[in-house]
KELUM-654926 format. One line per 10 residues: number of its first residue (from 1); for each residue z negated, x, y negated of C-alpha. Coordinates in pm, whole numbers, plus 50000, padded with zeros to 5 digits. Example, Ala and Ser with C-alpha at 12.3 -4.5 7.8 and 13.67 -1.06 7.14 Angstrom:
<nodes>
1> 49220 51230 50450 | 49286 51367 50106 $
</nodes>
This chain:
<nodes>
1> 75093 26869 72048 | 74765 26747 72185 | 74749 26435 71967 | 74920 26147 72150 | 75047 26007 71818 | 75227 26330 71728 | 75490 26316 72001 | 75771 26083 72092 | 75658 25857 72377 | 75999 25822 72540 $
11> 76042 26196 72601 | 75869 26384 72879 | 75748 26747 72857 | 76100 26871 72940 | 76259 26653 72671 | 76417 26403 72912 | 76429 26040 72803 | 76226 25801 73017 | 76097 25446 72995 | 75726 25456 72909 $
21> 75497 25350 73195 | 75286 25065 73057 | 75142 24958 73393 | 74798 25097 73308 | 74774 24919 72974 | 74584 24596 72923 | 74785 24289 72834 | 74696 24185 72479 | 74830 23937 72226 | 75089 24118 72015 $
31> 75285 24017 71707 | 75548 24187 71491 | 75712 24082 71165 | 76034 24239 71032 | 76244 24169 70725 | 76589 24241 70590 | 76836 24108 70335 | 77200 24030 70278 | 77307 24075 69917 | 77619 23888 69809 $
41> 77804 23744 69513 | 77632 23441 69353 | 77924 23216 69448 | 77893 23324 69815 | 77525 23235 69814 | 77610 22900 69658 | 77874 22834 69925 | 77630 22917 70207 | 77353 22701 70059 | 77591 22407 70009 $
51> 77670 22407 70382 | 78045 22419 70312 | 78131 22757 70464 | 78451 22745 70666 | 78278 22862 70988 | 77997 22603 70960 | 77623 22613 70890 | 77564 22983 70823 | 77186 22965 70808 | 77139 22760 71127 $
61> 77386 22974 71322 | 77231 23300 71200 | 76881 23178 71291 | 76991 23096 71647 | 77169 23432 71678 | 76851 23613 71573 | 76638 23427 71825 | 76889 23496 72101 | 76902 23865 72006 | 76523 23904 72024 $
71> 76531 23772 72380 | 76797 24030 72477 | 76657 24337 72302 | 76592 24518 72630 | 76965 24488 72707 | 77063 24639 72372 | 76809 24916 72309 | 76779 25181 72581 | 76430 25222 72731 | 76294 24893 72589 $
81> 76090 24687 72832 | 76204 24331 72908 | 75940 24100 72759 | 75844 23740 72819 | 75836 23644 72452 | 75606 23354 72371 | 75746 23297 72022 | 76041 23403 71808 | 76089 23260 71462 | 76353 23350 71206 $
91> 76314 23237 70846 | 76602 23269 70601 | 76530 23220 70232 | 76764 23229 69935 | 76681 23480 69664 | 76896 23424 69359 | 76766 23745 69198 | 76943 23956 69466 | 77156 23735 69487 | 77145 23678 69861 $
101> 76939 23583 70161 | 76611 23734 70282 | 76545 23722 70656 | 76199 23737 70813 | 76167 23753 71191 | 75839 23710 71378 | 75794 23782 71748 | 75492 23724 71972 | 75402 23819 72327 | 75100 23855 72549 $
111> 75178 24177 72729 | 75139 24549 72779 | 75378 24668 72509 | 75463 24576 72152 | 75733 24350 72011 | 75846 24553 71709 | 76194 24617 71846 | 76241 24247 71920 | 76150 24154 71560 | 76378 24424 71418 $
121> 76663 24322 71649 | 76624 23955 71554 | 76634 24047 71187 | 76935 24277 71224 | 77146 24031 71422 | 77055 23747 71184 | 77184 23958 70893 | 77498 24057 71084 | 77569 23692 71167 | 77534 23593 70801 $
131> 77785 23865 70715 | 78024 23758 70991 | 78021 23394 70890 | 78079 23462 70518 | 78297 23775 70525 | 78614 23572 70463 | 78494 23500 70108 | 78287 23815 70039 | 78360 24138 70227 | 78139 24330 69983 $
141> 77811 24186 70110 | 77541 24447 70173 | 77295 24434 70460 | 76981 24626 70376 | 76610 24683 70368 | 76561 24610 70740 | 76210 24723 70821 | 75889 24638 71000 | 75633 24463 70779 | 75349 24415 71024 $
151> 75242 24462 71384 | 74922 24368 71560 | 74779 24410 71907 | 74747 24685 72160 | 74562 25014 72131 | 74691 25092 71782 | 74561 24762 71642 | 74678 24605 71317 | 74932 24780 71093 | 75103 24660 70776 $
161> 75349 24832 70549 | 75103 24785 70260 | 74832 24982 70446 | 75080 25254 70544 | 75215 25302 70195 | 75559 25412 70315 | 75795 25147 70194 | 76104 25328 70315 | 76328 25287 70014 | 76168 24991 69842 $
</nodes>
């Protein structure tokens, strides 16, 4: 395994898990974008969009939860570095063809390691919060399609799912 991209970076030669040493890396501007969805009954989507859900404003609460989650990723995912995020945004759009909500999370940092896990965590927790706030009326909601769409910065440069070609189930 001489190619650095062919081995898992968090495992040493003996197979022990370790936090990657990024101290020798240059700090660069990095960005990551992740997406996911919550599919639900049409009447559940209508209830959420009307703002009349029993627990309150589902979209605003889920957005805040996603932002908070991105900031705490290092506490949730073993071996993740704590990052000084410069930007976290969570967009939630209705898609009546699902029917449901599509979540897009964007994270930015100027640092020595990427922000993919922070974007994916923000997206996941946003979807989970949507489910939690609407489960009283629709326990059959489905959280799905959580994936990285794009990352930029660092040694590996710019990557998008379109360039990769692996859409992971979609």
